[in-house]
C-alpha positions, -999 to 999 in steps of 0.1 A, spaced: 124 648 -360 128 608 -360 130 590 -393 114 561 -391 140 541 -405 165 555 -374 142 534 -350 143 503 -371 179 505 -375 180 511 -339 154 478 -333 176 457 -354 211 471 -340 198 471 -302 183 438 -300 214 420 -330 186 409 -355 212 394 -377 187 382 -407 168 412 -413 168 446 -428 147 478 -422 134 470 -455 115 441 -445 101 459 -418 70 475 -428 60 504 -412 28 494 -397 39 456 -388 34 441 -353 69 442 -333 53 416 -312 37 387 -321 36 356 -346 20 383 -373 51 405 -370 86 408 -365 80 381 -335 98 402 -302 89 390 -269 88 399 -233 132 400 -229 123 424 -264 103 449 -252 127 453 -221 156 454 -242 133 482 -265 128 503 -234 161 504 -232 167 516 -264 146 540 -263 161 557 -234 196 554 -246 194 563 -283 166 585 -279 163 599 -245 128 594 -239 111 574 -209 76 551 -207 64 571 -179 25 553 -184 33 512 -189 -7 510 -196 0 527 -231 32 507 -237 11 480 -260 1 504 -281 36 526 -284 54 494 -290 27 482 -314 49 484 -346 79 509 -356 57 535 -367 39 537 -336 66 536 -318 83 566 -335 51 585 -335 58 582 -295 96 595 -297 86 624 -316 57 632 -293 77 630 -262 107 646 -279 84 678 -288 64 684 -251 
């Protein structure tokens, strides 16, 4: 089972977010938009690649991508669900 801290660390590392630590990312903090981490559409592509490379998980239904990438908690839940199916 993948831990949320591991997902946060991969987000920081993969997106080169040098000025933030895993402790500063709340589990339910929005990853995209001004109210959260502030990621953009280019970051979404990078996150998709991180999922595939680091966790061997693909997003097969792009309609669900917004919900999957809503927060580090939702992202971790998706990874664990995919790995267990």
